[in-house]
N, C-alpha and C positions, 0 to 999 in steps of 0.2 A: 396296502400296496397302491402306489400312485396310478391313477387312470385319468385319461383325458377324453372328453366327448368332442366330436368334430361334426358339425352340421355340414352336409355335402352340398356343394354348389350344383352338382348334377347328380340326381338320384341314380342309384344302381338298380337296374331291373332284376327281379328275381321272381320267376313264375308270374303270377298275377299281381304281385305287389312290387313296391319300389322301396329300397333302403334309402332313407333320407338323412340318416346320421349314423355314425359308428363310434364306438368307444374303443380306445386303445389302452391297454394295460401295460405297465412296465414289464418288459421281458425278463425272464430268468436267464441265467448264463447258458443253460441248455438250449433255450430257444434262439440263442445267438450263434449256435454252432454252425460253422461253415461260412460265417460272415466276418469280414474284417471290420472291427469297430471303427477304424478310421474311415471306411467307406460310408458307414452310417452317419458319422459326424459330419462328413462332407455332403451328406444327403444324396449319395450316388443312387441313381434310379434303380439299378438291378438289386442292390442290397436292400433298399426300402421295399421293393416289390416282393423280395424273398421273405422278409420278416413279417410283413403285414398279415398274411393268412394265419400266422402263428399267434397273433396278439389282438385280433379284432373281435368285437362283439357287436352285432352278430358276426360269426366267423365268415370272412370272405374267402372265396376260392381263388386260386391263381388266375383263372380266366377273368373273373370279375375285377381283380386288381389290375390286370393288364388293360382293361377297358375304362379305367377311372379317368375322370377329368384331370388334366395336369394340375389345376389349381387345388383340387382335393388331394392329389398325391403330394403336392408341396406342403399342404397343411399337415398331413400325416408325417412327412419327413421331418418337419420342424418339431412336432411333438415327440417323435422317436429320438431325435438328437438331444432334446431336453432331458429325456429319461437317462441318458448316458453320462450326464454331467454331475459331478459331486455337488451337494447342496451349497458348499462354499463358493461355487462359481455361478450359481443361479441368482438372479436378482431377488431380493427379499420382497415378499408381498407386504401390503400395508399392515396386515394383522401382526406379522412377525416384527415389523419395524416398530409398531406401537408397543408390543410386549417388551422389546429390547429397550426402548426409550423409558418405559415405566420402571423396568427392573434397574436400569442404570441410575435413575433419579432417586431411588430409595437409599437413604444413608445406611452405611454398614454399621452394625453393632449397636 
């Protein structure tokens, strides 16, 4: 399952430590319950803040999410919106492009 690691501009305090990076995993359909997918694609703040506690590692609490730096919230919103797009709409990374070019250059038969 796809996951994205996000280094935080502003660490999130938790007890005697600080969370300096979080990993977001691709949500399942059940984790999106109660959220309009269009709101997530538009990176609507409330929708992003609702989903984050469901898909972060370490698991963030709603109060921790509400105190996030706006730049960090935006980075999370961008990652979440990329999870919702079909692979055909995502830009191909260089390894995929190299594989495609190699495969298409091999003569058939």
